[in-house]
N, C-alpha and C positions, 0 to 999 in steps of 0.2 A: 195735272196733279193726280187725277183718278187712276192713271195708269202706273203710277209710281209704287214700288214695293214699300213695305214698312221700313225696311233698312234704308232705302233711298230717302224716305221722308225724314228719318232721324238724322242722317248725314246732312241733308239740306237744312234741317232745323238748327243744327249747331252752326252751320256756315252762315245762315241768315242772322243768327244772334251775334256772331262775331262781327259781321259787317255793320249791323245796327250799332253795336257797341263802339266800333271804331269811329263811326260818324259822330256819335255823341261825344266821344273823347277828343275829337278834332275841334269841337266848338271852343271859342275863346273862353267861355265861362267855365270850362273844365280845368283850365290851367291857372295856377296862382298868378302868373304875370299877365294874364288876360290876352295872351297871344295864342293863335291857333297852333296846335301841335301837328307836326308833319304826319301825313297819312300813314307812312310805314311804321312810325313809332306808335301811333294810335292803334293801328292794326295789330302790331306785336303785343301791345298791352291788352287789347280786347281778347286776343287769342289766348294769352296766358291766363286770363281770368276765366273765360268760358271753359277752357280746357283744364282749369284748376291746376296749373303748373307752378307758377311763381317766379319764372325768369322775367326780369324787367330791364328795359333799356334806359329808363329814367327812374329816378328815386320817387317812390310812391308818396312818401311823407312830405317831400318838398316841392315836387313838380305839380301835383294835382291839387286843385281847390277842393273845398268840401263837396261841391257838386260833383266834381270828377271822382272823388273818393266814394261817393254814394253810388255813382254809376258802376264803379269797379266792384263795390260790394254786392250790388244786385247781379252783376254778371257772374261773380263767384258763386252766389247762391243758386242762380239758374244752372250754372255749369255743374255744381255739386249734385243737385237733385236731378238734373237732366231737363232739357228743354221740353220734352214731351210730357214729363211729370208735372212741370210748372203749368203748362198749357191746360192739361187735363184737370189739374187742381183748381184753376180759375173757372173752368167750365162747371165743376161741381159746386163751387161757391155761388155762382149765379143761377144755379138750379138747372143747368142744361143737361140733357140726357147724354150719357156716354155711349156712343155707337159701337158697333162691332169692330169697325176699322180703328177707332180710338183704342179699344181694348187690345187689338193686335199690335198697335204701336207701343202700348205700355209693356206688352209681353216681350217685345224685342228690346225695348229700352232697358228693362230690368233683367234681360237675358234669362227669362223664365220659360218653363216648359208647358205651362197650362194657363188657360184663361180663367180658371176657377178662382173666384174671390179677388180678382185683380183690383177692382175699384176699392174694395175694403182694404186691401194691401197698400194701395197708394195713400189712402187717408191716414193710415197708421204711420207710413213713412214720413209724410209731411208733418204730422203732429209730433212724432218722435224726434225729428230733426230740429224743429223749432224749440222743443222743450229742452233738449240737450244743449243747443246753442245758447238759450237763455240762461241755463244753469252755469255754463262756462263763462258767460259775460258777467254774471253776478260774482262769481268767484274771482275773476280777473280784477274786478273793481276794488277788492280789498288791497290790491297791490298798486294798481295804476291811478286810482282816484287820489290817494294820499300823495303820490308822486307828481301827477300832472293836473290835479284839481278837476274841474268839471270836464275838461278835455279827456280825462281818463275814462269817462263813461263811454265816449265814442270809440276810444282806443280799445276798450274792453269788448265792446260789441263787434268791432271790426276783427279783432284778433280771434274771437271765439268762432265767428262764421268762417274765417279763413282757415283756422286750425281744423275745425270739424269737416269742412269740405276739402281738406288736404291741399289747400292752395299755397300756403306758405308765404303769402304777401302780408306785410305789416306796415303800419304808419307811425312807428316809434322812432326810427332812425335809419341811417344808411348801412348799418352793420347787423341787421336782423335782430336776433335776441342775444347777441354776444355779451351785452352788458348784464345779462341775467343768467350767465352760465352757472353762478353759485346760488341763484335764487330758487329755493326748493319749490315753493308754491307755483311759480310761473312754469318751471320745468314739468312738474307733475300734472298741472291743469292742461298744458299744451299736449303732453304725451297722451293723456287720457282722451282728449278730444280727437287727436289724430287716430288713435287706435280704434275708438268707437266708430268713427266715420269710415275707417278702412276695413273693419270686420265684415261689413255688409249687412243689409237690412234683414236678410233671411236668417242670419245667425241670431240677431236680436230676438226675433219672434219665436225662434225655436227654443231659446233659453227661457223666454217668458212662458211658453207652452208647458215646458217641463216643470218649471217652478210652480205653476198653477196646479199641475197634477199632484205635485208633492204637497202643496199647501192644502189641497182638498183631501189628502190622505189616500189618493188613488194609487200612488206608488210610494215606496220608501225612499228616503234620501240617498241611500247607497245605490239605488237603481237609477238615479237621475242621469248619470253619464251614459248608461246603456240605452236610455230612451231618446237620447239626442240622435239626430240624423247623421249619416256618414259625412255629409257635406260640412256640418257644424264641427264634427270631431276633427276632420282634416284641417279646417280653418284654424281651430283653436291650437292644435298641435303645431302646425306650421308657423302660426303667428308667434306663439311663445318661443318656439325654437329659434326663429329668426331674430326676435327681439333680444333674448338673453344670450343666444349663441353669437349673434352679431355684436352685441355689446361686449362680450368677452374678447372677441377678436380685436375689436377697436381699442379696448382697454389695454390689451397686451402690446399692440403695435404702436400706440400713441402715448404710452405711460410716461416715457421720459422725453417726449418731443417738446422742446422749449417753445415751439411755435403754436402748440395747441393745448395739450393737457399737462405738460410738464410742470408749470408753476402751481397747479391746483393741489389741494390736499387729497388724501386717499379717497375719502368719501365723495369729494367733488369730482374726482376722476371717474368714479363709478357712475355718478349722475350724468356727467357729460358724455360718457361712452354709451349709456343706454339711450340718451336723447339722440345722439348721432345715428344709432342703430334704427331707432323709430322713424326719424325724419327722413332718412335715406330711402325708405321704402315707398315714399310718395309725397311727403309733406313739404319740404323745402325750407323750413325754418332752420337757422343755424345758431349754435351757441359757441362753436369754436371755428377758427379760421379754416376755410376749405382749401385755400392756397397753401396753408401750412401743413396740410396732411402729407404723410409720407406716400410715396407712389404705391406701396403695397396696400396701404389703407384705402387710397383712392380707388384702386382696382377692386378691392373688396366692396366698397360702397357702390361701385358701378354694378356689381352683381346684385346687390340688394335693390338697386333702382330697377334693374331689369325684371326682377321677380315681382316687386310691387306689393300691393295689398290683396284684398280678397274680392270675389265677385259681388255684384249687386250692391255696391257701396260707392264711396266717393274716391276710392283709390285708383291708381293707374298700374302700369306694369302688366306682365302676362298673367298675374294673379297666383296666389299661394296654392290654390287647388290644382292649377295647371301643372306646376312643378311637382306637386305631390303625386299626381296621377302618373306623370312620366317616371318618377322614381319608383313608384309601386309597380308599374308595368315592367320596368327594367329588372327590378328585383324578382318578379314572377318568372320572367324569361330565364334569368340566371339560375333560379331554383328548379326550373323545368316544369313550371305550372302552365297550363294552357290559358287560364284566365287570371287577370289581375284583380286582387281583392284585399280587403282589410276589415278587421272587426267583424268577421263572419258575413261580409257583404261583397258581392262581385261588382266590379266596375265595368260598365258596358264598353264594347269595342268602339262604339260611337264616341264616347267620352275620351277614350285613349287617342283616337284619330284626331279629334278636335284639339286636344292638348298638344299633340305633335304639330298640327298645322299652325296653331296660334304661336307656338314657340319658334317654329321655323320662319314663318312670315315676319314676325317681330324682329328676329335676329337678322334677316336679310335687309329689312328696312333700316335697322340701326347701323349695320355695317356699310350699307350703301350711302347713307347720310354722312357717316364718319369719313368715308373715302372722299366724298365730294368736298366736305369742309376742309379736309387736310390739303386739298388742292387749291382752294380759293381763300382760305382764312389764315393769316399769319398767326403763329402761336405754337407752343409745344404740343406734343402728341397727347399727353395726359390731360392738359387743360381742355383741348378740343374734344377728346373722347368723353370726358366728364360732362361737358356741355350737351353732347348728343344723347348720351344715356339718360341724362336728366330730363331732356326735352321729350324723348320717346316714352320714358316712364312717367311723364307728367309730375316730376319731382320738384324742380325749381332751384336746386342747389347749383352754384356756379363757382368756378375758381377765378372770378372777376373777369371773365371773358365776354359775358353778355353785353355790357355797355360799350365795348369796342368792336362789336361785330360789324363787318361791312354790309352794305345793303343786300347783296345776294345771300350772304350767310344768314342774315335776319330772315329772309324768305324761306331758306332751308329749315331753320329752326321753327318757324311758324308752321310749316308743313309737318314737321316732326311732332310738334305739340298737338296739332289737329289729329294726325293719325294715331298718336298715343291715346287720345281721349276717346275717339270713336272706335278704335281698333283697326289695324291694317286689314284684317279679314273682312270686317264690315264694309270698309271702303271698296275692297275688291269685289265683294258681292254687289254693292250698290252700283258700281261702274259697269260691271259685266252681267247685270241682271238679265236673265233669259228664262223662258219657260222650261221647266224640267223635262228632259227627254226620257223616254222609256229606257229602263235599265237593260243593257245588253250584256249577257254573261258570256265571257270568253273562257277557253280552256286554261287551266292553271299550269304554271311552270315555275320551277324553283330557281331562285337567283342566289348566288353565293354572297353572303353578307359577313363583314368583319374579317 
């Protein structure tokens, strides 16, 4: 263990949590009927929880007992915060000193560039997470307690954690949140939790930092935007653009579709379109039928799945900042600039290279999984592609393909969810970890591109 890199330990940590979760879910006490759940189904469920995806091969509300649902909720919470974060948090609670290796693990887990203030950052992450989840649960109770009685409390807690961690698993019924497509509170609470979890913890603290500066009078309110970091600005712009731009596209393509938004009123269509735009980027809840979507809408949703949420949060995908950096770099090349930049700040070539690598590797993994599934799994192209993009992007939306996956297809989707959560590049680094070699500079030579 001492010879393992921090990346390898994180990869191993997620794997261990998945196996432990699968063992617990196999126990007869975890199922309503008191029978042991097959290992592959338990493994699939544990993976989808730890990787906060939401694809399920058995109905969560009817198959699993209260014990099983508690296990699932704990796995979702661990997956959302990260195994390393949970472990370090427990160490802090029992008063154990956090070592330098633990700090390095946290730095890798949160994808940060500095060890400075890491433990303080972790404490704020855990407190902020539990506070927002508690607030979400209380708000949900105003809807679910009148409808389900005391059971509504458990449903509210489960939904809040699942939504904030972008897991998309619920215990209400077998059609996700489709019964609540016109329920404004449920839609707004769920979207708020998904977005807050997907923005990333760094953005939270950056906003709080600037608000405190404004409250103390150190800066004027009109200067608040300028004092935010470039990372926060990119996340906010990309998130708003994808939410409302995505909502507009879905609204237009599904407006008259009788299988999805056609029967809804104008206002309800706007709400449903915005929800679909938000949930497609990593959450997995559904208020409209995914099988009823037009092929054009399904393709657009796959693009949203591939992009995902933002870094250092609970979201999946290649991340909003990744696609933003690629777009900015491409724009700079087209305009003849040597450096990529925005808002008076230059983006390092290291960030550009990493963005390109993440996008390329993720695309290769997605396409490879798609080709394999097309060979071994019966079904049409759109349904299978939707499943693969959903798994790699840790989204959890399906066109009713998940329950009928054959055993080999289940294993492929499990691998996709795992790679989507830890990142294909992290896996490559973990598997091929070697000591860095000295840089050898070779003569440069031009290659014709485009």
